[in-house]
C-alpha positions as CSV (number, residue, x, y, z in Angstrom):
1,L,61.9,127.2,-42.3
2,A,61.6,130.2,-40.0
3,A,61.6,131.5,-36.5
4,T,61.2,135.0,-35.1
5,A,63.0,137.0,-32.4
6,E,59.6,138.3,-31.1
7,P,58.4,135.9,-28.3
8,S,54.7,136.5,-29.1
9,Y,55.2,134.7,-32.4
10,A,55.8,131.0,-32.2
11,P,58.5,129.5,-34.3
12,C,57.3,127.5,-37.3
13,T,58.7,124.8,-39.5
14,F,57.3,123.3,-42.6
15,E,58.2,121.4,-45.8
16,I,58.3,123.4,-49.0
17,S,56.1,122.2,-51.9
18,A,53.7,123.4,-54.6
19,D,50.8,122.7,-52.2
20,I,51.4,123.6,-48.6
21,E,48.7,123.0,-46.0
22,P,48.0,126.3,-44.2
23,Y,48.1,126.9,-40.5
24,E,45.0,128.2,-38.7
25,D,43.6,131.5,-39.8
26,G,45.6,134.4,-38.4
27,D,48.8,132.5,-37.9
28,W,51.8,134.6,-38.9
29,G,53.5,131.6,-40.5
30,N,50.9,131.6,-43.3
31,Y,52.7,134.6,-44.9
32,L,55.9,132.5,-45.0
33,K,53.9,129.6,-46.5
34,A,52.4,131.9,-49.1
35,A,55.8,133.0,-50.4
36,A,57.1,129.4,-50.3
37,Q,54.2,127.9,-52.2
38,G,54.3,130.7,-54.8
39,M,58.0,130.3,-55.3
40,A,57.8,126.5,-55.5
41,R,55.0,126.7,-58.1
42,A,56.8,129.3,-60.2
43,Y,60.4,128.1,-60.1
44,G,60.6,124.8,-58.2
45,L,62.7,124.8,-55.1
46,G,65.3,122.3,-53.8
47,R,66.2,123.9,-50.5
48,G,64.6,125.9,-47.7
49,F,66.4,127.9,-45.0
50,D,66.7,128.5,-41.3
51,A,66.2,132.1,-40.3
52,V,65.4,134.4,-37.4
53,I,63.1,137.2,-38.5
54,E,63.2,140.6,-36.7
55,S,61.5,143.8,-37.7
56,T,60.6,147.2,-36.3
57,V,57.6,147.6,-38.7
58,P,54.4,147.7,-36.6
59,V,52.2,144.7,-37.2
60,A,48.7,145.1,-38.8
61,A,49.2,148.9,-38.9
62,G,48.7,149.5,-42.6
63,L,52.5,149.8,-43.3
64,S,52.7,146.7,-45.4
65,S,54.5,144.5,-42.9
66,S,52.9,141.4,-44.4
67,S,53.9,142.2,-47.9
68,A,57.4,143.0,-46.7
69,L,57.6,139.6,-44.9
70,V,56.3,137.7,-48.0
71,I,58.9,139.5,-50.3
72,A,61.7,138.9,-47.8
73,T,60.8,135.2,-47.6
74,A,60.8,134.9,-51.4
75,L,64.2,136.6,-51.7
76,A,65.6,134.3,-49.0
77,L,64.3,131.3,-50.9
78,A,65.7,132.5,-54.2
79,G,69.1,133.1,-52.5
80,S,69.1,129.6,-50.9
81,N,68.4,128.1,-54.3
82,D,71.1,130.1,-56.0
83,F,69.0,132.2,-58.4
84,E,67.8,135.8,-58.8
85,V,64.3,137.1,-59.6
86,D,63.5,140.4,-61.4
87,S,61.9,142.7,-58.8
88,I,58.8,143.4,-60.9
89,E,58.3,139.7,-61.7
90,L,58.7,138.9,-58.0
91,A,56.2,141.6,-56.9
92,E,53.6,140.3,-59.3
93,L,54.1,136.7,-58.2
94,M,53.9,137.6,-54.5
95,A,50.9,139.8,-54.9
96,E,49.1,136.7,-56.4
97,S,50.6,134.4,-53.8
98,E,49.2,136.4,-50.8
99,Q,45.8,135.0,-51.8
100,Y,47.0,132.1,-49.6
101,V,46.3,134.1,-46.5
102,G,42.8,135.1,-47.5
103,M,43.2,138.1,-49.8
104,R,45.1,138.8,-52.9
105,G,47.7,141.6,-52.6
106,G,47.1,144.7,-54.7
107,G,50.7,144.8,-56.1
108,M,51.8,148.2,-54.9
109,D,53.0,147.1,-51.5
110,Q,54.9,144.2,-53.0
111,A,56.4,146.4,-55.7
112,I,57.8,148.9,-53.3
113,S,59.1,146.2,-51.0
114,A,60.9,144.4,-53.9
115,G,62.1,147.4,-55.9
116,A,62.5,150.5,-53.7
117,T,65.4,152.8,-54.2
118,R,67.0,154.5,-51.2
119,G,66.2,158.2,-51.0
120,C,63.4,158.0,-53.6
121,A,59.7,157.9,-53.8
122,A,58.4,155.5,-56.4
123,R,55.6,155.8,-58.9
124,V,53.8,152.5,-59.3
125,D,51.8,151.9,-62.5
126,F,49.8,148.8,-63.4
127,D,48.7,146.9,-66.5
128,P,51.6,146.3,-66.8
129,L,53.3,146.8,-63.4
130,R,56.0,149.4,-63.6
131,L,58.1,151.1,-60.9
132,D,59.8,154.4,-61.5
133,P,61.9,156.0,-58.8
134,V,61.4,159.7,-58.1
135,P,64.2,161.4,-56.0
136,V,62.9,162.9,-52.8
137,P,64.3,166.5,-52.3
138,E,67.1,166.7,-49.7
139,G,65.7,167.8,-46.4
140,W,62.2,166.4,-46.9
141,R,60.9,164.2,-44.1
142,F,57.9,161.9,-43.9
143,V,56.1,161.4,-40.5
144,V,54.0,158.3,-40.1
145,A,51.8,158.1,-37.0
146,H,50.7,154.7,-35.7
147,S,47.2,154.8,-34.2
148,L,47.9,151.5,-32.3
149,V,44.7,150.2,-33.9
150,Q,45.4,146.9,-35.6
151,A,43.7,145.5,-38.7
152,H,44.7,141.9,-39.2
153,K,44.0,140.6,-42.7
154,S,45.3,137.0,-42.3
155,G,42.3,135.9,-40.2
156,G,39.8,136.6,-42.9
157,I,39.0,139.1,-45.6
158,G,38.9,142.5,-44.0
159,G,37.5,145.9,-45.0
160,A,40.3,146.8,-47.4
161,A,39.6,143.6,-49.4
162,R,35.9,144.1,-49.3
163,R,36.4,147.6,-50.8
164,R,38.9,146.5,-53.4
165,R,36.5,144.2,-55.3
166,P,33.8,146.8,-56.0
167,C,36.4,149.5,-56.7
168,R,38.2,147.3,-59.2
169,A,34.9,146.4,-60.9
170,W,33.9,150.1,-61.0
171,S,37.2,151.1,-62.5
172,R,36.7,148.7,-65.4
173,T,33.3,150.0,-66.3
174,S,33.1,153.7,-65.2
175,I,34.6,157.1,-66.1
176,C,37.6,155.9,-68.2
177,R,35.5,153.7,-70.4
178,A,32.1,155.4,-70.2
179,P,30.9,157.4,-73.1
180,R,31.2,161.2,-72.8
181,S,27.5,161.6,-72.3
182,A,27.7,159.5,-69.1
183,R,30.2,161.9,-67.5
184,T,28.0,165.0,-67.4
185,G,27.4,164.6,-63.7
186,I,31.1,164.9,-62.8
187,S,32.1,168.1,-61.2
188,S,34.4,170.6,-63.0
189,N,37.2,170.0,-60.4
190,A,37.0,166.2,-60.9
191,S,36.9,166.6,-64.6
192,R,40.1,168.7,-64.5
193,A,41.8,166.1,-62.3
194,L,40.8,163.2,-64.6
195,K,42.1,165.1,-67.6
196,H,45.6,165.2,-66.1
197,W,45.5,161.7,-64.5
198,P,48.2,159.7,-66.4
199,R,46.3,156.4,-66.5
200,P,43.4,154.8,-64.6
201,A,45.5,152.3,-62.7
202,S,48.4,154.2,-61.1
203,A,49.4,155.1,-57.6
204,W,52.2,156.7,-55.6
205,M,54.2,155.2,-52.8
206,A,56.8,157.2,-50.9
207,I,59.7,156.0,-48.8
208,C,62.5,157.7,-46.9
């Protein structure tokens, strides 16, 4: 189904189905399989594709290279099977499909990969997932520094995933749903911030 122009990543080939056997933990091809299995289960697929994948996004640097790869694979599969998928629907599906590699995607990375607008930041809201473009003022620039420290998530559940579970549980039971009497320990600055927070499950993602 896919090969890569980067020699350190071995080409991979597999059959598309609703149940695809994974490669060993940490194999980059599992991201392709994650997308293929998710698309096959959701839509049924009659064809795969041959491709060479090339990217300048640093790997395992926290810049969503894995989610971008999953979304790109899903779009290629949709194209090779002659149908289109709504960007929000695709983002939600691929966030769930990334569980295949060891951790479920949060949704924000997939949403911006699937639905970004050139020259805009995007406000990403959840429950339900929504993506609203916000024009970036002309002349603004964003500088992203790569520390060269890699954090692979396909070889097992990493720190981000371990933090996400308790944070998600906390968000469902704390501050926003707690009675007023339980909030007395919150500082005045935090109280003011919460008062203007649009909803408990929202985030910002900027691109340029």
